[in-house]
C-alpha positions in Angstrom: -1.5 9.1 -10.7 -4.4 10.1 -7.7 -4.2 8.5 -4.8 -5.5 5.3 -4.3 -9.4 5.4 -2.9 -10.1 5.1 0.5 -11.6 1.6 0.2 -12.6 2.0 4.5 -14.7 5.2 4.4 -17.2 4.7 7.4 -14.2 2.5 9.1 -15.9 -0.7 11.0 -18.7 0.0 13.6 -18.1 -3.6 16.0 -14.1 -3.3 15.6 -11.7 -1.5 17.8 -11.9 2.2 17.3 -9.0 2.6 15.0 -10.5 5.4 13.1 -9.1 7.3 16.5 -6.0 6.5 16.6 -3.6 9.2 14.9 -0.8 7.2 12.2 2.4 7.9 13.7 5.8 6.8 12.4 9.2 6.5 14.3 12.0 9.1 13.4 14.4 6.7 13.0 13.0 4.9 10.2 12.2 8.0 8.5 15.2 8.7 8.1 17.3 6.0 7.3 16.0 3.9 4.2 15.5 0.7 5.8 12.4 -0.5 3.9 13.1 -1.6 0.0 11.0 0.0 -2.6 10.8 -2.5 -5.1 7.6 -5.0 -5.4 9.6 -8.2 -6.6 12.2 -9.8 -3.6 14.8 -7.2 -2.7 17.8 -9.6 -2.0 19.9 -6.7 -1.6 22.9 -6.9 0.9 23.2 -3.3 2.0 25.7 -1.4 3.9 25.8 2.7 4.9 27.9 4.4 6.0 28.0 7.7 7.7 32.0 9.3 9.3 32.2 6.3 11.8 28.9 4.9 11.5 27.8 1.3 9.8 24.4 0.4 8.8 24.7 -3.3 7.4 20.9 -5.1 6.6 21.3 -8.5 5.7 18.0 -10.0 4.0 15.9 -12.5 5.0 15.0 -15.4 3.0 12.1 -13.9 1.0 14.3 -10.5 0.7 14.4 -6.9 2.6 11.1 -5.8 4.0 9.1 -3.5 1.8 8.3 -0.3 2.5 4.3 -1.4 2.5 5.8 -4.3 5.0 6.0 -0.6 7.3 2.3 -0.4 7.3 2.6 -3.0 10.0 5.0 -1.6 12.7 3.7 2.7 11.9 0.5 0.9 12.8 1.1 -1.0 16.2 3.3 2.5 17.0 0.5 4.1 16.5 -1.8 2.3 18.4 0.9 1.9 21.4 1.3 5.7 21.4 -2.1 6.2 21.8 -2.4 3.4 24.8 0.7 5.6 25.9 -1.0 9.1 26.0 -4.3 7.8 27.2 -2.5 6.9 30.5 -2.5 3.2 30.1 0.6 0.3 30.3 2.1 -0.4 27.5 4.5 -3.9 26.4 6.5 -5.2 23.3 3.8 -7.6 22.7 0.8 -6.1 21.0 -2.0 -7.9 19.1 -4.9 -6.9 17.1 -7.2 -8.4 14.2 -5.7 -8.9 10.7 -9.3 -6.6 10.1 -8.2 -3.8 12.4 -4.4 -3.5 10.2 -6.5 -4.2 6.9 -8.7 -1.3 7.5 -6.3 1.3 9.9 -3.8 0.6 6.4 -6.5 1.6 3.7 -6.2 -1.9 2.4 -8.6 -5.0 1.1 -10.0 -7.2 3.0 -9.7 -10.4 1.2 -8.3 -13.6 1.4 -4.9 -12.6 -0.5 -3.8 -10.1 2.2 -3.6 -12.7 4.5 -0.9 -14.1 3.2 0.5 -11.0 1.9 1.3 -9.8 5.5 2.4 -13.5 6.8 4.9 -12.9 4.5 5.6 -9.9 5.4 5.8 -11.1 9.0 9.3 -13.5 8.0 10.8 -10.3 5.9 10.4 -8.2 9.6 11.9 -10.2 11.9 14.0 -12.2 9.3 16.4 -9.4 8.3 19.0 -8.9 10.0 20.3 -5.0 10.8 23.9 -4.3 12.4 25.4 -0.8 13.4 27.7 0.1 15.9 26.2 2.0 18.5 29.7 4.8 20.0 29.0 5.7 23.6 31.8 7.3 25.7 35.5 5.4 25.0 33.7 2.5 24.5 31.9 1.3 20.5 29.3 -1.3 21.0 27.8 -3.3 17.3 24.2 -4.4 17.7 22.8 -6.6 16.0 18.5 -6.9 16.2 15.2 -7.2 14.1 12.4 -4.8 14.1 10.7 -7.3 15.3 10.9 -10.4 17.4 8.3 -12.7 17.0 5.3 -11.9 14.4 2.2 -14.5 13.9 -1.2 -15.5 13.7 -3.1 -17.5 16.8 -6.2 -19.7 15.5 -9.4 -21.0 17.1 -11.0 -24.5 16.8 -14.9 -23.2 15.7 -15.4 -26.8 13.9 -12.5 -25.7 12.0 -9.7 -23.6 12.5 -10.6 -20.3 12.1 -8.1 -16.9 12.4 -8.6 -15.3 16.0 -6.3 -12.4 15.7 -2.5 -11.6 15.4 0.5 -10.7 17.6 3.7 -8.0 17.3 6.7 -8.6 19.3 8.1 -5.3 18.2 11.9 -5.3 18.9 13.6 -3.3 22.0 15.6 -0.8 19.0 11.9 0.2 18.0 10.4 0.3 21.9 13.2 3.0 23.1 11.3 5.2 19.8 8.1 5.1 21.9 8.5 5.3 25.4 11.5 8.4 24.4 8.3 9.3 22.6 10.4 9.7 19.2 7.7 9.8 17.1 5.9 11.5 15.3 2.2 11.6 13.5 2.2 11.5 9.7 -1.5 12.0 7.3 -3.6 9.0 6.9 -3.6 9.3 3.5 -0.5 7.8 3.7 -1.8 5.3 3.2 -3.3 5.9 0.1 -0.2 7.0 -2.6 0.6 4.2 -5.0 4.0 4.2 -5.5 6.5 3.2 -2.4 9.0 6.0 -4.1 5.8 8.6 -2.6 5.6 7.5 0.3 9.3 7.4 0.9 9.1 10.6 -0.4 6.5 11.6 2.1 8.3 10.7 5.1 11.9 12.7 4.1 9.7 15.5 3.7 7.1 15.1 7.4 10.8 14.9 8.9 13.0 17.0 7.5 10.8 19.4 6.4 8.3 19.6 9.3 6.4 22.9 9.3 9.1 24.7 7.8 8.7 26.6 4.7 10.6 24.9 3.3 13.6 22.2 3.2 15.9 21.1 0.1 18.0 18.7 -0.3 20.9 17.5 -3.8 19.2 15.3 -5.6 21.5 12.7 -5.3 21.5 13.0 -1.8 17.8 11.7 -2.2 18.0 9.4 -4.1 20.4 7.9 -1.2 18.0 8.5 1.8 15.5 6.8 -0.5 17.1 3.4 -0.9 16.2 4.3 -4.5 18.5 2.1 -6.8 16.9 3.4 -9.5 20.0 4.5 -12.1 20.2 8.5 -11.1 17.8 9.3 -14.6 15.5 6.9 -14.0 14.8 8.8 -10.9 15.3 12.3 -12.1 12.3 11.2 -13.8 9.9 9.1 -12.0 10.2 12.1 -9.2 9.0 14.4 -11.9 6.0 12.3 -12.6 5.4 12.5 -8.1 5.6 16.1 -8.4 2.8 15.9 -11.8 0.8 14.2 -10.3 1.2 16.2 -7.3 -0.4 13.7 -4.4 1.7 14.2 -2.0 0.3 15.3 1.5 0.6 18.4 2.9 3.7 18.8 0.9 4.8 20.3 -2.4 8.1 19.1 -3.9 9.9 21.0 -6.8 13.1 19.8 -8.6 14.8 22.4 -9.9 17.5 23.3 -13.2 20.5 22.4 -11.1 19.0 19.0 -9.4 18.0 20.9 -5.9 15.0 19.2 -4.6 12.9 21.3 -2.4 9.8 20.5 0.0 7.2 22.8 0.9 4.5 22.7 3.1 1.2 23.4 1.0 0.4 26.0 3.7 1.7 26.3 6.8 -2.7 26.0 9.1 -2.4 22.9 7.1 0.9 21.7 8.8 0.6 23.7 11.9 -2.7 22.6 13.0 -2.8 20.8 17.0 -3.8 17.0 17.7 -7.2 17.2 19.0 -7.2 15.0 21.6 -11.0 13.7 23.4 -11.2 12.8 26.9 -13.2 9.3 27.5 -15.6 10.8 28.6 -16.7 12.5 26.2 -16.1 10.6 23.0 -18.6 8.0 25.8 -21.1 10.8 25.9 -21.0 10.9 21.9 -20.8 8.2 21.4 -24.2 6.9 23.4 -26.3 10.9 21.8 -25.0 9.1 19.0 -27.3 6.3 19.3 -29.8 8.3 20.7 -30.3 9.8 17.7 -29.6 7.0 14.6 -26.3 8.6 13.3 -23.0 6.9 12.7 -20.1 8.2 15.6 -17.4 7.6 13.3 -19.2 9.8 11.1 -20.1 13.0 13.3 -16.7 12.5 14.8 -14.2 12.9 11.5 -16.8 15.8 10.4 -16.1 17.4 13.6 -12.7 16.8 14.0 -11.6 18.6 10.1 -13.4 20.9 11.1 -12.7 22.1 15.0 -8.5 21.4 13.6 -9.3 23.8 10.6 -10.6 26.3 13.5 -7.0 25.5 15.1 -5.3 25.8 11.9 -6.5 29.8 12.4 -5.4 30.3 16.3 -9.7 29.3 17.5 -8.4 25.9 18.7 -11.9 24.8 21.5 -11.3 25.8 24.6 -12.9 22.6 26.0 -12.9 20.0 23.0 -14.2 17.7 25.1 -18.0 19.9 25.5 -17.5 21.3 22.3 -18.3 17.9 20.8 -20.8 16.8 22.7 -22.4 19.1 21.6 -22.1 19.3 18.5 -23.5 16.3 17.6 -26.7 16.7 20.6 -27.6 19.5 18.0 -27.7 17.2 15.0 -30.7 16.4 13.2 -32.8 12.8 15.1 -32.7 10.2 12.4 -35.6 7.8 14.2 -37.7 9.6 14.5 
């Protein structure tokens, strides 16, 4: 089963530069199965234990938050980390348009998605997570939701229209952002069709990273994914995902003894660093693109792909901003 199509290849020239924000995920939720892989309401009451540590998940009235609901958190975390990396102040209240979210997470922009978004807010806010935290000679029990609030603000223009969405992240998530306990993920994550594929990619990104390989037993892997399918069915699902071979950056192998091995597709791809462009360079490049009648986002995407490929060969641009502006100036003028 191939990847979902890139529904917004040109992004949207008239909204926030979401195409420039690198998707980031928090490492705590990549480690633990906080999100349901079910496509129907999942009303299970879950308990995970590891030694003296425990995690209890009590579903909302609409069920457990799903792996697709997590797109909202990834979008918010990515926006906040981008602002933080640029030296801008951040807070737990994140405001965005629903269209920005849909485009940034490769969703359709029809009316059905807005209703799904409302249900996602309810699951993220209503599900309770209960965990014990041991510090020194004290043990604390914390009960929290993934978000404190989530909703829409409407504006009256003859009739009521959606103005923007607003999410208030939990202190638990904000601590991860403030401590930089996040990791970049592939934009193709949002093109994976199966919930299990997304969860396997998260596990690979968290545990394998850029190592030559990482391995885990099949039963332990199933526990980490949060799948409640029989082991035989889980094995069959994994084999299908391996056959389709769509997991971004990683290849998966299932050995005869039920050992599962994750490997980067190539060390250069996995290790390619993020290349950040200074604000002055982006402003100048946009000006050049307008003058030449060019699509800025296409120019930026093409140059970034080239620069990252060169960086993977240990030949990164010495001055990314100047190199990008020079590249834009060399492009043919379409306004002639």
